[in-house]
C-alpha positions in Angstrom: -40.8 7.4 -5.9 -38.8 8.8 -2.4 -35.1 9.0 -3.1 -32.4 9.3 -0.4 -29.4 10.6 -0.8 -25.9 11.2 1.8 -24.2 14.0 2.8 -21.4 14.0 5.1 -20.6 16.2 8.4 -17.2 17.0 9.1 -16.5 17.8 12.7 -14.2 17.8 15.9 -14.7 15.1 18.8 -13.3 15.6 22.2 -12.6 12.0 23.8 -16.2 11.7 24.9 -17.2 11.7 21.3 -19.1 14.7 21.3 -18.7 17.0 18.3 -17.0 19.9 19.9 -16.4 22.1 16.5 -18.4 21.9 13.4 -16.3 22.0 10.1 -19.0 20.8 7.5 -18.8 24.3 5.7 -14.9 23.3 4.7 -14.1 21.5 2.1 -11.4 19.8 4.1 -9.7 20.4 7.3 -6.5 18.8 9.1 -5.5 17.6 12.8 -4.7 20.2 15.5 -1.1 20.9 16.3 0.0 23.9 18.4 -3.9 24.7 18.9 -4.3 25.3 14.9 -6.0 23.3 12.4 -5.9 23.8 8.4 -9.1 23.9 6.6 -9.7 24.6 3.2 -12.4 27.6 2.6 -14.7 26.3 -0.5 -13.8 28.2 -3.7 -10.9 30.5 -2.2 -7.9 28.1 -0.4 -6.3 27.0 3.0 -6.2 29.2 6.1 -6.1 28.1 9.6 -8.8 28.0 12.6 -8.0 28.0 16.5 -9.8 25.8 18.8 -12.9 27.7 19.2 -13.4 27.1 15.5 -12.6 31.0 14.1 -11.1 31.6 10.9 -7.4 33.2 12.5 -5.2 32.7 9.3 -7.2 33.8 6.2 -7.2 31.1 3.5 -4.6 32.5 1.3 -3.1 29.3 0.4 -3.1 26.6 -2.3 -2.3 23.9 0.4 -1.4 24.1 4.1 0.0 21.3 6.7 0.0 21.2 10.2 2.5 23.6 12.6 5.4 22.2 14.1 7.8 24.6 15.8 6.1 27.8 15.4 6.1 27.2 11.4 3.8 25.5 8.9 4.3 24.8 5.5 1.8 26.1 2.8 1.5 26.1 -1.1 1.3 29.6 -2.5 1.9 30.1 -6.5 2.9 26.3 -6.7 5.9 26.7 -4.5 6.0 25.4 -1.1 7.5 27.8 2.0 6.6 28.5 5.8 4.5 30.7 7.5 4.2 31.6 11.2 1.2 31.8 12.9 0.2 35.2 12.2 0.1 34.4 8.4 3.1 35.7 7.2 5.5 33.8 4.9 9.2 33.7 6.9 10.8 31.0 4.9 10.2 32.3 1.0 7.9 29.7 -1.2 10.6 28.2 -3.3 10.5 24.7 -2.9 8.7 21.6 -4.6 7.8 19.8 -1.2 8.8 20.2 2.0 8.1 18.4 5.3 7.3 20.2 9.0 9.9 21.3 11.2 11.2 18.9 14.0 13.9 19.2 16.6 14.7 22.5 14.3 15.4 21.6 11.4 13.0 20.2 7.8 14.0 18.5 5.0 13.1 20.2 1.8 12.9 19.2 -1.9 14.2 21.3 -5.2 13.7 22.1 -7.9 11.7 19.2 -9.6 8.1 18.7 -8.2 7.7 15.4 -6.3 4.9 13.0 -7.7 2.2 14.5 -5.5 -0.5 17.1 -5.7 -1.0 17.4 -1.7 1.4 18.0 0.9 3.1 15.2 2.3 1.1 12.9 4.8 1.8 11.9 8.1 1.9 8.0 9.2 0.2 6.3 11.7 -3.4 7.2 12.4 -4.3 8.8 9.2 -5.9 6.2 7.4 -8.6 6.4 4.8 -8.5 8.4 1.7 -11.5 11.2 1.7 -11.3 14.1 -0.4 -13.1 15.8 2.8 -10.6 15.0 5.3 -6.5 15.3 4.5 -3.9 13.2 6.3 -5.2 10.1 5.3 -4.0 7.1 3.7 -6.0 4.3 1.7 -5.8 0.8 3.8 -7.5 -0.9 0.4 -5.5 0.7 -2.1 -2.0 1.5 -0.4 1.0 2.0 -2.9 3.5 2.2 -0.8 6.3 4.4 -0.1 6.5 7.4 -2.6 10.0 7.5 -4.7 11.4 11.0 -5.1 12.4 11.9 -8.8 16.0 10.9 -9.7 16.4 14.9 -10.5 15.6 16.4 -7.3 17.8 17.8 -4.7 17.0 17.2 -1.2 18.4 19.6 1.8 17.9 20.1 5.7 17.2 23.6 6.3 16.5 25.3 9.8 14.1 28.0 11.0 15.7 30.5 9.4 15.8 29.0 6.0 19.6 28.5 6.4 21.0 25.5 4.4 22.2 22.8 7.0 23.2 19.9 4.6 22.6 18.7 1.3 21.8 15.2 1.4 22.4 14.0 -2.2 26.3 15.4 -1.7 26.2 13.2 1.6 24.8 10.0 -0.6 21.7 9.9 1.8 18.1 10.1 1.1 15.1 10.2 3.0 11.6 8.5 3.0 9.7 11.6 1.6 6.3 10.5 4.1 8.4 10.8 7.7 11.6 12.6 7.1 12.2 14.3 10.2 14.6 14.1 13.2 13.3 12.5 16.5 15.2 12.2 19.8 18.5 13.8 17.7 18.3 11.2 14.9 16.8 11.1 11.2 16.0 8.3 9.7 17.9 8.0 5.9 18.5 5.8 3.3 22.1 4.9 2.0 22.8 5.2 -1.3 25.9 3.3 -1.0 24.3 0.4 1.1 21.3 0.7 -0.4 19.9 0.2 2.9 18.2 2.4 6.0 19.7 3.6 9.1 20.4 6.5 11.6 22.1 9.8 11.1 22.4 12.5 13.6 22.5 16.4 13.1 26.4 16.0 12.0 25.3 14.0 9.0 26.9 11.0 10.2 25.6 7.4 10.7 25.2 6.2 14.4 23.4 3.6 13.2 24.5 1.6 10.5 22.4 1.5 7.0 21.3 -2.4 7.8 17.6 -2.3 7.7 15.2 -3.1 4.5 12.6 -0.6 6.0 13.0 1.9 9.1 10.8 4.5 11.0 11.7 7.6 13.6 12.3 6.8 16.9 9.5 7.5 19.8 9.9 7.1 23.2 13.5 5.6 22.9 12.5 2.7 20.2 12.8 2.9 16.6 10.6 0.3 14.3 12.7 -1.5 11.7 12.7 -4.6 9.4 15.0 -6.7 7.3 15.2 -9.2 5.1 14.9 -12.9 6.3 13.4 -15.9 4.4 12.1 -14.0 1.7 10.2 -12.1 4.3 10.1 -8.6 5.8 10.5 -8.9 9.7 9.5 -6.2 11.5 11.3 -5.3 15.1 12.4 -2.8 17.5 16.2 -1.1 18.3 17.4 1.0 20.7 20.0 4.0 20.3 22.6 1.5 19.9 20.9 -0.3 16.9 20.7 -3.4 18.6 17.0 -5.2 18.9 15.3 -4.7 21.9 12.2 -6.5 20.4 13.9 -8.9 17.6 12.5 -9.0 14.1 10.1 -11.8 14.3 6.9 -10.5 13.0 6.3 -11.0 8.9 5.1 -7.4 7.5 3.7 -8.9 4.2 5.6 -6.2 3.1 3.5 -3.5 3.9 5.8 -1.9 6.7 3.8 0.8 7.2 0.4 -0.3 6.9 1.1 -3.6 9.6 2.7 -1.7 12.1 3.2 1.7 14.2 5.7 3.2 16.5 5.5 2.9 20.0 3.2 5.6 21.4 1.7 5.7 25.3 4.2 2.7 26.0 2.3 0.3 23.2 2.9 -0.4 19.2 0.2 -1.9 17.2 0.9 -4.7 14.8 -1.4 -6.8 12.7 -1.9 -9.7 14.0 -1.5 -11.8 10.7 1.7 -11.1 11.4 2.0 -13.8 13.7 -1.2 -15.7 13.2 0.0 -18.9 15.2 -0.1 -16.4 18.9 -4.3 -14.9 17.6 -6.2 -14.7 15.0 -5.4 -13.6 11.6 -6.3 -10.2 9.8 -6.7 -8.4 13.3 -4.5 -5.9 15.1 -2.6 -6.6 18.4 -0.9 -4.2 20.6 2.5 -5.0 22.3 4.5 -3.5 24.9 8.3 -2.8 25.3 9.1 -6.3 26.5 7.4 -7.7 23.2 4.3 -9.2 25.1 0.7 -9.1 23.6 -1.1 -6.9 26.2 -4.0 -6.0 24.3 -5.6 -8.1 21.3 -8.6 -6.4 19.2 -11.1 -7.8 16.6 -10.3 -4.5 14.0 -8.9 -5.1 10.8 -7.2 -2.1 11.4 -6.0 -0.3 15.1 -3.6 2.5 15.1 -1.3 4.1 17.7 -2.9 5.7 21.0 -2.5 9.4 21.2 -4.2 11.2 24.2 -5.7 7.8 25.7 -7.3 6.5 22.6 -6.7 4.9 19.2 -8.5 4.9 16.1 -9.9 1.6 14.8 -11.2 0.3 11.4 -14.0 -2.6 11.0 -14.4 -4.3 7.6 -17.3 -5.7 8.6 -19.1 -2.3 9.0 -16.4 -0.2 6.9 -16.6 2.4 9.5 -14.2 3.9 12.0 -14.2 4.7 15.8 -11.6 4.7 18.8 -11.0 1.9 21.5 -9.1 2.7 25.0 -6.1 0.8 26.6 -8.4 -1.8 27.6 -9.6 -2.3 24.2 -13.2 -1.1 25.2 -14.5 1.1 22.8 -14.7 4.6 24.0 -16.1 6.5 20.9 -18.6 4.2 18.5 -17.5 2.8 15.6 -19.5 5.0 13.1 -17.9 7.3 11.2 -17.0 7.1 7.5 -13.4 8.1 8.6 -11.3 9.3 11.5 -7.8 10.9 12.2 -6.0 10.6 15.2 -6.4 12.3 18.2 -4.6 15.5 18.5 -4.3 17.8 21.4 -7.7 16.2 22.7 -9.9 16.7 19.7 -10.4 14.2 16.9 -11.2 14.8 13.3 -14.1 12.6 12.1 -16.8 12.4 9.1 -19.8 10.7 9.2 -22.5 10.6 6.6 -26.2 12.0 7.1 -28.8 10.1 5.7 -31.8 12.6 4.0 -34.9 10.3 3.7 -37.0 13.2 2.4 -34.5 15.0 0.2 -36.6 15.3 -3.1 -39.0 13.2 -4.7 -39.0 11.5 -8.4 -42.2 10.5 -10.1 
């Protein structure tokens, strides 16, 4: 009996869909940022490759995340710290969890360990959970925002490791999957108000905590949700805290999966949020005038990066990319796909070997 088996090929593709860096030899890989991408070398650990595919930072780490502002979080001896682009540990590995730097600030946790086995994962584009591609989350089994341990201590540090603030003392918490300053503001949860708002770098609320869910600012607007008529309604606010796009879209209490921040002038929203306008269970894109400017037939569509957006077909269980007209620019053929970053996107696809072995 002839039996076939499937092996996965992992590569970085360019905007034409051409594979330009083959990373099938690595166990895992992440998005490019600042010219480097984290990769996991089998039986060794995590290091970094450059855009030619050369391993330029040795695989000395138990885990690694993307570079931001010249520093990357790494896991070493069970604790997290930061390395520079020479691979040198410049902020001591002393934390249980860290977020990447943004606008000179990183949020870190000590001393208890968060309930996760890998580095924090970004939102927006990284969708399906596959063992060979990192920075992804599962559409079919989303557990929602993770909660930090009650006895954890959250701090804000600068790029030298200096403590800027103790968030617990200020009675604020962060979403540990998206704790970053953006456009001068950090989205936080007020323990006193039990709601989300935004603080500046003086740790003062400049947008009061009145939201059930919130995300970082992007292109001058922030994605937020309020509870109305027992529904979580999505809208977008400006830096005055005023709604530019009213909270009229029903998130089905899945804020993270069913919407994206504005990127390249558009925000993705699940069509199921407003089924009277088009058909249910597909994604649309709205502009800053809240007009639907692009409707798709896909079960999921992500934010635009480098002019392309990831899309997922529930019928074929495959991923691909569309352009801003909605045309499929890279075929919907991949088992998983990350957003484009610096002109490259990490994808995986199966290679069917029809002559693998024969069983009589």
